[in-house]
N, C-alpha and C positions, 0 to 999 in steps of 0.2 A: 363239831361245827360242820354243817353240810358243805360249805364253801370257804376257802381260805380268805376270800375277799368279798364282803357283802356288796350287793349292787349299789351303784352310786345313787340311784333314785331313792332307794330305801334309806341310805345314809342322809340324804338331803331332807327327807321327810322327818327323820328323827332329829336332825339338826334344827329344823324350824321349831319343833316342840321344845327342845332344850333352850333355844333362844327366847321363847315366850316365858319359860319358867324363870329365866334370869332377868329379862328386860321387859316383859309384858306388864300390862295392868294386873292388879291383884286378881280380878276375875279370870283373865286370860291365863295367868300363871297357874292358878288353881286348876283350871280345866286341863291345861297342858300336863300338869303333874299327874292328875287323875288318869289321863289317857296313857301316859308313860307307864304308870303302875299297873294298869289293867291289861295293856296290850303289848308292851315292849319289854319291861323288866322281867316278866314271867312268861313271855311269849315264846315263839319258836327260836331255835338257835340262831337263825338268820337275823331275826329282829333284835335279839340280844347283842349280836355282834355289831349290827348297824348302830345301835344305841351307844355301845362302848366306843365305837369309832367317832360318832358325833360328839360325845362328851370330851374325847381327847382333842378333837378339832376346836371345840369351843375353848377349852382350857389353854390351848396353844396360842390363842390370839390375844395380844396385849393391847390392841386398839390402834397400833401404828398403821396397819393397812387401812383402817377406817379413817384415821386422821389425814391420811394422804389424799383421800377423796373428798372430804368435807372439812373446810376450815373451822377450827374450834371457836365458838363464840367467846368473847372476852368475859372475864369474871365469872366463869362457869366451872364448876368442879368436874373432874374427869369423868365421873360416872354419868353425870347429866349430859356432858358433851357426847359421850359414846351413845347414850340413849337417843339423842337427837340425830346422830349420824346414822344409827340403825333405821330410824324412822324415814330419813331422807333416801337412804339406799333402797329401802323396801326389802321384802323377804327374799326375792330372787337375787338381789345384789348381795344381801347378807350371806346367802349360801355360797356364792362365788368367792367372796372375800375370805370367808372362813375356810373354804376348801383350799384355797391357795395358801393362806397363812398356816394351815395345819398340815400341809403336804409332808413336811418333815416327819411328823408323827406316824404317818402311814408307812413311810419307808424305814422306820426304825424297827429293830428286832422286838418281838413281843417276849422273847426269852433269850438270854445270852449268859454264857458261863465260860470261864477259862479255868482249866484244871491241869495240875501237874502232880504226878505220883513220884514218890521218893524211891530210893534203892530198896528192892525186895518188897515193895508195896504194890498191891493190886487194889483196884477200886471199881465198884459197880455203880451205875447211875441210871435212873429212870427219868426220861424226858417228859414234859407235859403232854406231848402227842402220843405217849404210850410206847415209844421206842426204848430199847434197853441197850446201854453201852457198858462195856467193860474195858478198863485200862490196865495194861501190863505195867511192870515197874519202869521207872525212868521215862514216862510218857508225858508229853506236853501237848495240849490240844485246846482249841477255841471252838465253841459251839454257839450257833446263832439260829433261832427259829424266827422267820418272818411270816407275814400273812400269806405269801405266795411261794415260799420255798424254805428248805431246811438245809443248813450248811455246817459242815465240820471241817476245820482246818487241822490237820495232823502235822505238828512240827517235828516231833521225834517220838520214838517208841512204837508201840503196837496197840491197836484197839480191835475189839470184837463188837459187831453191831447186830442187833435184831431190830429191824426197822418196821414200825407200824405203817400199814398201807395208807396212803393219802394221795390220790391222783392229782389233787389241786396244789399240793405242796411237795414237789420233787425233793428227794434227799440226795445230797452229794457230799463226797469227801475229797478234799484236795491236799496234795503234798507238793514239795518242790519238784518231784519227779513225775507227777502225773495226777490224774483225777479219776474218780469213780462216781457213776450215777446209778442209783439204786433202782431196780425194776421189781422190787418186792423180794426180800431175801434176808438170810443170815450169812454174814461174811466177816472177814478180818482184813485189816490193812496194817502193814508194818513199814516203818521207815528205819533203815539200818544200813550202815556201810555205803552211804550215798546211792541208795536205791529204794524204790517202793515195791512192796510185794503184796499182792491181793490173792486171797483164797476164799472160795465160796462153799458154804455148807448147805444152804437151801436157796432155791429161787435163782435169780439172774442178776448180774451187774454188768454195766457197760464201762469200759476202761479206755481212757485217753492218755497218751504220753504227753509230757511237756516238751515243747520244741527246744527249750533249754531250761536248766534248773531254775525253778521259781517263776517261770514265765506263765502268763495267763493262758488258759485253754478255752477253745470254743467248744463247750460241752453241749451246745445245741446242734452241732453238726452230727452226722452219722458217726457212731463210734467205730474205731478200727477193730475192736474186739469186744465180743459179748461172752461172758463166762457163765456157766451153769454149775450146778452142784457137783463137787469133786474136781473142779478146775482151779488152777492157780496160774499166776503170771507175775513176772517182775518187770520193772521199768527203771532205767537209769539214764545217764546222759546220752546213750546211744539210741534210746527209744524202748519199745517193747521187746521183751524176749519171747521165747517159744511158750506155747501153752503147755502146762504140766498137769498131770493127774495126781490127785492126793485123796486119801480117804476123807470123806465128808466129815466124819466124826472127829477128825484130828484138828479141824479148824478152831483156833482159840483154845486148844487143849490145856494151855497153861492155867486156865480158869479152874480146871479140875485137878491140878497138881502134876501135870505132865509136860515135858518138853518133847515135841515131836519134830523130827527132821526128815526132809525128803531131798536127798541128794544135795544137802546144804554144805557150802564151803566151810572148812574147819574153823576159819577165823570167825565166821558168823555163829557157829555152834558155841564157841567159847564166849563170845559176846553175850549170847542169850543166857548162858549159865551165870555169867558175871553179874547179870541183873539181880541175882538172888544170893550170891556168895559174899561173905564178909571179906575174904581175901581173894582178889581176882586171879583167874587162871591166865597165864601169859603164853603167847605163841612164840616159838623160837624164830630166829632170823632167816633160816634157810628158805629160799624162794619156793621150793617144791611143797612146803607146808601149806601154802595158800592155794595149791592146786588140788589138795586132798578134799574129798567130799564124804559126808556121812549121812546115813539113813538109819532111823530107829526111834524108839519111844523110851523115855527115861523118866523115872519118878523124881520130882523135884526134891523130895526129902532125902534122897540117897545120892548126893554128888560123888561120894567116895566110890560107890558101885560103878558109876559112869567112868571115873578115872581108872579104876582097876580093869575094867573091860575094854577101855579104849585101845590099848596096844594089840588086843586080839582082833580088832576091827580095822585098824589102820597101821601102816608101818611107822609107828611113833614110839617114843619113850616118854614117860611121865617122871619128871625129876623134881625133887624137893631140896631146898637148901636149908641151912641151919636156922634161918629166920622163919621157916614155915611157908615160904613162897613156893608156888607150884608152876612149873613151865612144861610145855609140850614141845618136844624136840623130835627132829627126824631121826629115825633109827638107821 
């Protein structure tokens, strides 16, 4: 579609033809249908979009708006009363009435989806606009595409996005901790341990923090931070953290079977492993454990290799009890 919102005049012209098809004389209805078939249904993308909108507007009108303007004659069936009302209102009045009565249809999403992945489950999704989304395990999201914008709400987990360019429909991702506006890019957004983390593989994204968790953001204002390929940033209840540098090819590496950490707190490292493990790894109670950070790349299929090498990377011990539970304790 050349534009996310067809011009109102074009919609009005299509709406008049739709009205003639439904309520005009047999000759007028036939002529209107022929014009729709010849120039609208197989015409330009803009004409097809205008016709689609016009048909939705017509379908959304139940006659109540018309009846409010014209008293229904007595002993007259509803179809005849509506035809008389249309005649009295004229074509200009019909357009105004239907536009107002069908406004709700214009504001509704043309596509919406709510998705939730299970433990150890990944999922890929292609959107109607050509964007590609990937969901990590334990991810919950809501997706909505409107005629003038594309919105993703990430409630938990992590997603990787490859966004199809569309200047007329900006793409945004919101979380309780902040929001992202896409400027043409491949990037990931994660929500974990009461913070949002954004990393960019290609292109640019603008990032806003939430004034408080879950608060609405003015994403039309100038963004405080713009990230480019190889940049990452986190946001929590204190706002945005410092800009970090990450290898661009590590963004969303879990899609390829790798967990990649860049100076990541140890508790978050274990949380990410636990998205895939049948028996969760547990972090000990010593407060210094939460101050430890880890960097490195680890294959998802070899959690034992990660545990074996962990004491060589950090001052910790990996302990197993008789039930098979694993905990990481300070050494």
